[in-house]
N, C-alpha and C positions, 0 to 999 in steps of 0.2 A: 935484752929487753924483749918481752913477748910480742910477737907479731899480731897486729889487729887483723880482723877478718871483715871483708866487705859484705854488706847485707844486700844480696841480689844485685839489682841494677841501680840501687840507691847510691847516694854519696856518703852513707853512714858506714863508719869503720868501728868495729867493736871488739872488745876483749873476748876470748873464746869461751867465757862463761858469763852468762847473764845472771845477775843477782835477783832472785825472786823476792818481791815485796809483799807477798801474801801474809807473811808473819808479822809485818809491822802494824802495830795497833791490835794485834791478836795475841800471839804468844811472846812477842817482844814489845816492851813498852818503849817510851820515847828514848830513854837513856840507852837501852840495849840496841835499839834500831840505829841511833846515831853511831854507836860504837862499831856496829857491824858495817855500816856504810863507810865509816872512816877507814876501817881496816881493809875493806874491799878496794877502795880507791887507792889507798897507800900501796897496795900490791899491783897497781896498774889497771884495775878494773874501771870500766866506764859505762856499763850497760845495765840499767836498772829497769826491771819489769814490774808493773803493777796493774791494777784495774780499778775502775770507779766503784765496784761493788765490794772491794776488800775493806773491812771485814764485816759486812752487814749481817752475817750469820751469828755473830756474837751478841748475846743479850746486852742491851744498853748501847750498842753501836747502830749507826744509821747507814753505813756505807761511806767510802771515801776516806776512812781513817788512815789507810796506808798512803794515799796521795798527799794528805795533809802533812804527815810526818816527813815524807820525802821533800815536799815543798819547803818545810821549815829547815830541814837539814841543808838543802841547796842554798837557801838564802843565808843561813848562818855561815856556811863555808865559802860563799861567793864564787862557786865553781860551775855555774849553770852551763857555760859554753864547753865545759870538759865532759859533761855527762849526757849520754843518750838516754832519754827518758821515753819508755814505752808504757802506754796505758790502753784501756779497753772500754768499749761501750756495749750495752744491751742488757746488763744484769743489775744495775743499780736499782734499788727499790722505787726511787722516784723517776727513773728514766728507763723503763722496761721496753725492750724491743728495738727495732731498727728502722722505724719510719724516719723520714727526712727531718721532721720537726724534733723527734727524740734525739737523733744523732747530734743535731746542732745545739740543742739545749744541754745535752750531757757533756759535750765538748767544752762549752763555756763553763760549766760547773767544774769540770776537771781542771781547767786552766786556773780557775779561782783557787781551788784547793792546792794545786801544785805551785801556786804563786809565780806563774811564768807566763810568757807571751806566746809560747808555742809548744806543741807536743811533737817530739821527734818521730815517733812511730805510733800510729793510732790504729788499733785492732777492732774489728767487729768480734766481740767475745764469743758469742754463740750466734750462728746464722739463724735467721728467721725466714723459712722458706715461703711464708705467706706474704712477705714483702718482696716486690720485684727487685731483681738485682739492679735494674736501671735506677730505681729510687735510692737504693743504698749507695751505689757508686756516685750517683749525681750529688748527693748530700756530702759525701766525703770529698769529692772534687771541689765543691764550694769552700770547704774548710781549708783545703790546700791553697786555693787561689786567694783566699783571705789572709794567708800567712799564719793561720792558727795551727796548722798541722803540716809537717814537712813531708812525711811519707805515710802511706796507708798499708794495712796488713789485715790478714784474716786468721781466725782460729775456729776450730770446731765447725768445719764446713765440708760438704760433700764434694767429690771431684766434679760432679755435674754443675753444681752452683759456682764453684771456683772457676771452672772453664767459662761459663756464661758471663761471669763478672769480668774476667780478663778480656774476653772477646768484645764485650760492650765497651770497655775502656779503650781498647785498640781501635775499634770502629769509630768511636766518637771523639777520640783524642783527649780523653779525660785521665785523671790520676789513676794509676794502676797499682794493684797490690804488688809489693816487693818482697813480702815475707809471709810465710805460713807458720803458725804456731800449732803443731800437732801434739797429741798425746803419743809419746814414743819413748821407749826404753828397752832394756834387755829382756824384760818379761812382758812387754806389750809392744809387739812389732807389727801385728796385723792392723793396728790402729793408724798406721802410716804407710807402711810398705805396700806396694801395689799401685793402684790407680792414682792415689794422692801424690805419692813420691814421684811417680812417672811424670805427672803433670807439672809438679814443682821443678823438676829437672828440665823438661822440655820448654818451660816458660821462663826460665831464667830467674826463678825465685830462690830465696834461701829459706831453710827451715830452722826454727828456734824452738826445740821441743820442750814441752812442760812435762811434769811428773818424771823428770829425767832420772830420779833415784827411786821411782816407784813408792812415793810417800815414805821413804826411809828404808825400804826393804833392801835396796842395793847399797846401803852403808855397811851391811853385814851385822847390824846389832840385833836383828831378829833371828833367833835360833830356837830349835826345839827345846821346850822346857823353860824358856826365858820369858820374862814380863818386862815390857818397855813402857815407861811413863811418857807417853806422847799422845797428843790430840789426834794423831793419824794412825795409831798403832793397830787398830782393828783392820783397816784397809791394807796395811802393809803385811801384816802377819799371815794373811790368807795365802800369800805366795809360797809359804812353807809347805802348804798342803798339796802343791802341784809338783810333778816330776820335773818340769821345766825350772821352777824356782829352785829346787834342790840342786839340779845340775849346774845352773848358773852360779849359785853360791860356791859350789865346789871349785869351779873354774876360776872364779874371782879370787878365792882364797889362794890358790896356787900361783896365780899371776901376780897378785899383790906381794906375796912372799918373795918372788923372784926379783921384783923391783924395789923391795923394801918400801912399798907404798900402801896407802890406805885402800881398802876395798872400794870406797866411794870414788876415789880418784880413777881407778881402773875402769869402773862402770861408766864414768863420764868420758873417759878417754875413748872407749869403744864408740860411744854415741857421737862424740865430736868428730870421730873419723869416718862416720857413715856418709854415703853420697848425699849431697845437698845440705847437710847440717852445717850451720855457721857457728852456733853457740847454744849449747844446752842451758836450760834454766834450772837453777837450784837455789834454795833458800837456806839461810842460817839464822837461828834466833839468838845465837851467842857467838862472840868472837872466836871461841875455842873450836867451833864447828867449821870455821872458814878455811883453814889451811888445806884440808883434804879436798875441798872444792877448787880452790885456786890452783892446786898443783896440776890440774888437768892441762894447764897451759904449757907445762914442761914435759909431761909424760908422753912418750911415744911407744906404742905397742908394736911388737914385731908382727910380721904377717902371720906367723904361726899362732901367736896369741890372739890376734884378731879373729882368725879362722876358728880357733877353739871356742871362743865366746859366741861367735855366730852360730856354730853348730850346737852348742849347749842350749842356746835360746831359741832354737828352731821349733 
């Protein structure tokens, strides 16, 4: 059985791969979303990541479609106590920003869509430097004290603002961030390594990286001369134009062959083994895409393989 990983100082224990909910209600309809969620949990998965804004960018959507589908699935399966649900605030069209009033109203809206009485992990999706950290943390603390949120977390925040938030929580005895969700993968390391990673390590937080597969580039399906039918293909294909991207693909190819593994599994295994990382996030719009992601729980890279990938991605 796959060992669960603890999220920082919280009491949350999660599968080493978080299932991204960004595709639910976007490229995966209700039936496809339910099938992916069923397959993920059947394999031992228990950590589902979404946001109140998913997927407001699609014509005809208003935001919250992913939460609604997850809520319907959890109710249909009767498994709420078995699933760690993470969602985020600040980007929903009706709840923009991080003022105290917005945070509280957005949380209530998320709870309604998720059809649950609590959010296990509640992120500030994008920090808003114009709002004092005292106001943000204070509002989040009220949600925790009310039992609406179990633990709080941050994403897309500077080291300075994260440090100020943690210091305020410690000083005032308020709820404290337990997780940081950074942009981090083999072709995007400077988005996390350095000041943010050092602060996460010294403060006892866990990292749950998004874009773990670089919008699909690290699955290996993007190659010179190929065309990929994907909503994210333009962003992923750009890595083919960089020396780093080509070096990383070459190293992934060799290591995947050595393990008889998928390239995506190797990329996720490198990330899951990085200091502070608890569980990378990756999404699947079909059940067929899941095995390569789930296999990260079983794949152990050698020291030499880890070093080779780290050097290729430098």
